[in-house]
C-alpha positions as CSV (number, residue, x, y, z in Angstrom):
1,M,92.3,96.7,107.2
2,V,90.9,93.2,108.9
3,L,87.4,95.9,109.0
4,Y,87.6,96.7,105.8
5,I,87.6,93.0,104.6
6,A,85.1,92.4,107.2
7,L,82.4,94.6,105.5
8,A,83.5,94.0,101.9
9,L,82.8,90.2,102.3
10,A,79.3,91.1,103.9
11,D,78.6,93.6,101.1
12,H,80.9,92.9,98.3
13,S,79.5,96.1,96.2
14,L,81.0,98.1,99.2
15,I,84.0,98.2,97.6
16,L,82.6,99.2,94.2
17,R,80.8,101.8,95.7
18,T,83.4,103.1,97.7
19,P,85.7,105.8,96.0
20,S,90.0,104.8,97.6
21,L,93.3,106.0,95.3
22,V,94.5,102.5,96.4
23,D,94.1,99.2,94.7
24,V,92.8,97.4,97.1
25,D,92.6,94.0,95.4
26,S,95.6,93.6,95.0
27,L,97.1,94.4,97.9
28,A,95.0,91.8,99.0
29,V,96.0,89.6,96.9
30,I,100.6,90.7,98.3
31,V,99.2,90.7,101.4
32,A,98.1,86.2,101.4
33,L,100.7,85.7,99.6
34,L,103.2,86.6,102.0
35,T,101.3,85.5,105.0
36,V,101.2,81.8,103.2
37,S,104.7,82.0,101.9
38,R,105.7,83.0,105.5
39,G,103.6,80.2,106.8
40,I,106.0,77.4,104.5
41,E,109.0,78.6,106.0
42,L,108.6,78.8,109.3
43,S,107.1,74.8,108.6
44,G,110.4,73.6,109.0
45,A,110.5,72.8,104.5
46,F,113.6,75.0,103.6
47,S,115.5,73.6,106.3
48,R,114.9,70.6,104.7
49,I,114.9,71.3,100.6
50,A,118.1,72.8,101.1
51,P,120.4,70.5,100.8
52,R,119.2,68.1,98.3
53,I,119.2,71.0,96.2
54,L,122.7,71.4,96.8
55,K,123.5,67.1,96.4
56,V,122.4,67.7,92.9
57,A,124.2,70.7,92.1
58,G,127.0,69.1,93.6
59,G,128.9,71.7,95.2
60,S,129.1,73.7,92.2
61,P,127.7,77.0,92.7
62,A,127.0,78.1,88.9
63,R,125.4,74.4,88.6
64,L,123.1,75.5,91.9
65,V,122.6,79.5,90.9
66,A,121.3,78.1,87.7
67,L,119.2,75.1,88.6
68,V,117.4,77.4,91.2
69,A,116.7,80.6,88.8
70,L,115.9,77.5,86.2
71,A,112.6,76.4,88.1
72,T,111.9,79.8,89.0
73,A,111.5,81.0,85.5
74,L,109.8,77.9,84.5
75,S,107.0,78.1,87.4
76,S,106.9,82.0,87.2
77,A,105.6,81.5,83.3
78,V,102.5,80.0,85.9
79,I,101.9,81.6,89.4
80,M,103.2,84.7,88.3
81,N,106.6,86.4,89.4
82,D,105.3,88.1,92.1
83,T,103.7,84.8,93.9
84,A,106.6,82.7,93.1
85,M,108.9,85.5,95.1
86,F,107.7,84.4,98.1
87,I,107.9,80.5,97.0
88,F,112.0,81.2,95.7
89,I,113.6,83.5,98.2
90,P,113.6,82.0,101.2
91,L,114.7,79.1,99.5
92,V,118.0,80.8,97.9
93,V,118.1,82.4,101.5
94,M,118.7,79.3,103.5
95,I,120.9,78.2,100.5
96,S,123.0,81.1,101.6
97,R,123.1,80.7,105.5
98,L,124.0,76.7,105.2
99,T,126.7,77.3,102.7
100,G,128.0,80.5,103.1
101,M,127.3,82.0,100.0
102,D,126.5,85.5,98.4
103,R,123.0,85.6,99.5
104,A,122.8,89.3,97.5
105,K,124.3,87.8,94.5
106,A,122.0,84.7,94.3
107,V,118.4,87.1,95.3
108,A,119.3,88.9,92.6
109,V,119.4,86.5,89.7
110,T,116.5,84.6,91.4
111,A,114.7,88.0,90.8
112,I,115.5,88.5,87.5
113,A,115.0,84.8,86.5
114,A,111.4,85.5,88.1
115,N,111.0,88.5,86.1
116,V,112.5,86.8,82.6
117,G,110.5,83.8,83.7
118,S,107.2,85.9,83.8
119,S,106.8,87.4,80.7
120,L,106.4,83.9,78.3
121,T,102.3,83.6,79.1
122,P,99.9,86.1,79.4
123,I,99.5,85.2,82.8
124,G,102.9,85.8,84.1
125,N,102.8,89.1,84.9
126,P,100.4,92.0,86.1
127,Q,101.3,93.9,82.7
128,N,101.2,90.7,80.3
129,I,97.9,90.4,81.8
130,I,96.9,94.3,80.9
131,V,97.8,93.6,77.7
132,W,96.7,90.5,76.7
133,R,93.4,91.6,77.6
134,R,93.5,95.6,76.3
135,Y,94.8,93.8,72.8
136,G,92.4,91.0,72.4
137,L,95.4,88.5,71.9
138,T,95.0,84.8,72.3
139,P,97.3,82.7,74.7
140,H,99.0,81.6,71.0
141,E,99.8,85.2,70.0
142,F,101.0,86.3,73.2
143,V,103.4,83.5,74.0
144,A,105.0,82.6,70.0
145,G,105.3,87.0,69.5
146,I,107.6,86.7,73.5
147,A,109.1,84.2,72.6
148,P,112.1,84.8,71.2
149,Y,113.1,87.6,73.5
150,V,112.6,84.9,76.7
151,L,114.9,82.9,75.2
152,T,117.0,85.6,74.6
153,W,116.5,87.0,78.1
154,L,117.0,83.3,79.6
155,A,119.9,83.2,77.5
156,L,121.6,85.9,78.6
157,L,120.6,85.2,82.2
158,M,123.1,81.9,81.9
159,V,125.4,83.8,80.4
160,L,125.4,85.9,83.5
161,V,125.2,83.5,86.4
162,L,128.7,81.7,84.8
163,A,130.3,84.9,84.8
164,V,129.6,86.0,88.0
165,Y,130.6,82.1,90.0
166,R,133.4,81.8,87.4
167,E,135.7,81.5,90.4
168,A,133.6,80.0,93.0
169,G,135.1,77.0,94.8
170,K,132.6,74.2,95.3
171,V,130.2,74.6,98.3
172,T,129.3,71.6,101.3
173,V,126.9,71.8,103.6
174,P,127.8,71.3,107.2
175,P,126.4,68.8,109.3
176,M,122.7,69.6,110.3
177,P,120.8,68.0,113.3
178,R,117.4,66.4,110.9
179,V,114.9,69.8,111.3
180,K,111.1,68.0,111.7
181,V,109.0,69.7,109.3
182,K,105.6,71.3,110.8
183,R,103.5,69.2,108.2
184,A,99.8,70.5,108.9
185,L,101.1,74.0,108.9
186,L,103.1,72.9,105.5
187,A,100.2,71.2,104.1
188,T,97.5,74.0,105.3
189,S,100.1,76.6,103.7
190,T,100.7,75.0,100.3
191,A,97.0,74.0,100.2
192,L,96.0,78.4,100.8
193,L,98.5,79.2,98.3
194,V,96.8,77.4,96.0
195,L,93.3,78.8,96.9
196,D,94.6,82.4,96.8
197,V,96.2,82.3,93.2
198,V,92.1,80.5,92.0
199,L,90.5,82.8,93.7
200,V,92.7,85.6,92.2
201,Q,92.2,84.4,89.1
202,A,88.1,84.7,89.8
203,G,88.4,87.8,90.7
204,Q,87.8,87.5,94.4
205,P,91.4,88.1,96.1
206,L,89.3,89.4,99.0
207,I,88.2,86.6,100.1
208,G,91.2,84.6,99.4
209,L,92.7,87.4,102.3
210,A,90.2,86.5,104.9
211,V,90.3,83.1,104.8
212,T,94.2,83.0,104.9
213,L,93.5,84.9,107.3
214,T,91.6,83.0,109.7
215,V,92.4,79.1,108.9
216,L,96.4,80.2,109.7
217,T,95.3,82.8,113.0
218,L,94.0,78.6,114.0
219,I,96.7,76.5,112.5
220,G,99.6,78.5,112.6
221,R,99.4,82.0,114.0
222,E,103.0,82.0,114.2
223,A,102.3,82.9,110.3
224,V,100.9,85.8,110.9
225,L,102.3,87.3,113.8
226,S,105.2,87.6,112.2
227,L,103.9,89.6,109.0
228,D,106.2,92.4,107.4
229,V,104.0,95.7,108.4
230,P,106.3,97.6,106.4
231,L,106.4,95.8,103.4
232,I,102.8,96.3,103.2
233,L,102.8,99.3,103.5
234,I,105.5,100.0,100.7
235,F,103.2,97.6,98.7
236,T,100.4,100.0,99.8
237,L,102.0,103.2,97.9
238,I,103.3,100.7,94.8
239,F,98.9,100.1,94.5
240,I,98.0,103.7,94.0
241,D,94.9,103.6,91.2
242,F,96.9,105.1,88.2
243,R,94.0,104.9,85.9
244,E,93.5,108.7,86.8
245,V,96.8,109.7,86.2
246,S,96.7,107.6,82.7
247,A,94.1,109.0,81.2
248,L,95.0,112.7,81.5
249,I,98.4,111.5,79.9
250,A,97.2,109.7,77.7
251,K,94.3,112.9,76.1
252,A,96.9,115.0,76.8
253,G,99.0,112.9,73.7
254,V,102.3,113.1,75.9
255,L,103.6,109.5,75.1
256,N,102.3,108.9,71.8
257,A,106.4,109.1,70.2
258,A,105.8,106.0,72.1
259,C,104.3,104.9,69.1
260,F,106.8,106.4,66.4
261,N,108.0,103.1,66.4
262,S,108.5,99.4,67.0
263,V,112.0,100.7,68.6
264,I,110.5,104.0,71.1
265,T,107.9,101.8,71.5
266,V,110.6,99.3,73.6
267,L,112.7,102.1,74.3
268,V,110.0,104.5,76.2
269,A,108.3,101.5,78.2
270,A,112.0,100.0,79.3
271,L,113.2,103.3,80.8
272,L,109.1,104.1,82.1
273,S,109.3,101.0,84.3
274,Q,112.7,102.5,85.5
275,A,110.5,105.5,86.8
276,V,107.3,104.4,88.1
277,S,107.4,100.2,87.7
278,N,106.3,98.2,84.8
279,V,103.0,97.9,85.4
280,P,101.6,102.0,85.6
281,A,103.8,102.7,82.7
282,T,101.8,99.3,80.6
283,V,98.9,101.1,81.4
284,M,99.9,104.5,81.0
285,L,100.9,103.5,77.4
286,A,98.2,100.9,76.6
287,S,95.8,103.9,77.0
288,A,97.9,106.1,74.4
289,N,96.0,107.8,71.4
290,P,96.9,105.7,69.6
291,S,98.1,103.0,71.5
292,P,101.7,101.2,70.7
293,P,102.0,98.0,68.9
294,W,101.3,95.3,71.5
295,L,104.2,93.5,71.2
296,P,107.5,96.2,71.8
297,L,104.8,97.0,74.2
298,A,104.9,93.8,76.2
299,V,108.6,94.0,75.5
300,G,109.8,96.7,77.2
301,V,107.6,96.9,80.5
302,N,109.0,92.7,81.0
303,V,112.7,93.6,80.3
304,G,111.8,96.7,82.2
305,G,111.7,94.6,85.3
306,T,114.6,93.4,85.4
307,G,116.5,96.7,86.1
308,I,116.0,98.8,89.5
309,V,114.0,97.1,92.3
310,I,111.3,99.7,91.3
311,G,110.9,98.8,88.3
312,S,109.0,95.2,89.1
313,L,107.0,94.4,92.1
314,A,108.6,90.6,92.2
315,N,112.4,92.5,92.8
316,L,110.9,94.7,95.9
317,I,109.7,91.4,97.6
318,A,112.9,89.9,96.9
319,V,115.0,93.0,98.2
320,R,112.9,92.9,101.4
321,I,112.6,89.2,102.5
322,A,115.7,88.7,101.7
323,G,117.1,91.8,103.5
324,I,119.4,92.8,101.2
325,R,121.2,96.3,100.2
326,L,119.4,97.9,97.4
327,R,123.4,98.8,96.0
328,D,124.2,94.8,96.0
329,F,120.7,94.2,94.2
330,H,121.6,96.6,91.6
331,K,125.4,95.5,91.4
332,Y,123.7,92.8,89.2
333,S,120.8,93.7,88.5
334,I,121.0,97.1,86.0
335,P,124.2,95.6,83.3
336,F,121.5,92.6,83.1
337,F,119.1,95.6,81.7
338,L,121.2,97.0,80.2
339,T,122.4,94.2,78.3
340,S,118.8,93.0,77.7
341,L,117.8,96.3,76.4
342,I,119.9,97.0,74.1
343,T,119.2,93.5,72.7
344,S,115.3,93.3,72.2
345,A,115.7,96.7,70.6
346,L,118.4,95.0,68.5
347,M,116.7,92.2,67.9
348,T,113.0,94.8,67.5
349,Y,114.4,95.9,64.8
350,V,115.4,93.5,63.1
351,L,112.3,91.3,63.2
352,L,109.2,94.3,63.7
């Protein structure tokens, strides 16, 4: 992998000339962000921040999780849901360790919040970027169209938080020794996070990965050495290039039923996301002839990301980093998905 990156940087056209079944650019983004988030975690920053968040929440688990969920949702609309997971999931894990709270419950809510918040903007997640560019929308058109759905999903998420924490008692933080933050590692990792996001927007993710690995090898080698290799292998499978498959399906007209009306588009997009993840589902449906309306498609694939773990890459990142069981995650994500899907279908029927 490192050799391939070096060759690509030496001759960027190599990527264009070399056929590949894997979306190398997307994989490079994830590896870079995974390394950066590990650097931030190892700096000790989360050990200092977690007690302060608990103090603001006043010991209330519901208020605490709601604050983290809202912060995650707002961040995801700007820095993408996958990136937000690398930042907030380690924080949630640290808070759970300090308080003894149910880690799986907090992680599931945080992942749902990332998927919901990222739905608001055309740059919030990969499927939104596809829809935004494919249909030639302005950012204002996209946000104005999907905002009622996102606000509804956020309201449902707050109801979920109140429901699952309604009987939880107050939490307290045991006395802790003052943690010394590795400022150089924290500052470097944060700067690399910003740089990686900028380079992704500029279409240069391989350069971002090369810079990230080089700099952290010099300043925070432990972040590079502790990379989660099995997680990277999972991402490699997720980023298999679906364009050829999408073209064949579109040509066969298999997905044309999704264009029958807006409600069917929402349902098909959401359910297809449960089978192949929401990004491939977006590509497949957007490639249909004729293409379905953009708003029902965006609603369907975004609500589809809140269901089973494969529905969204953000879910996979959250589960892997937190080390929780799939059934514990699905205990909260699937009820939210079903409720949101029914609500979204009804809203689409009324509004569109």
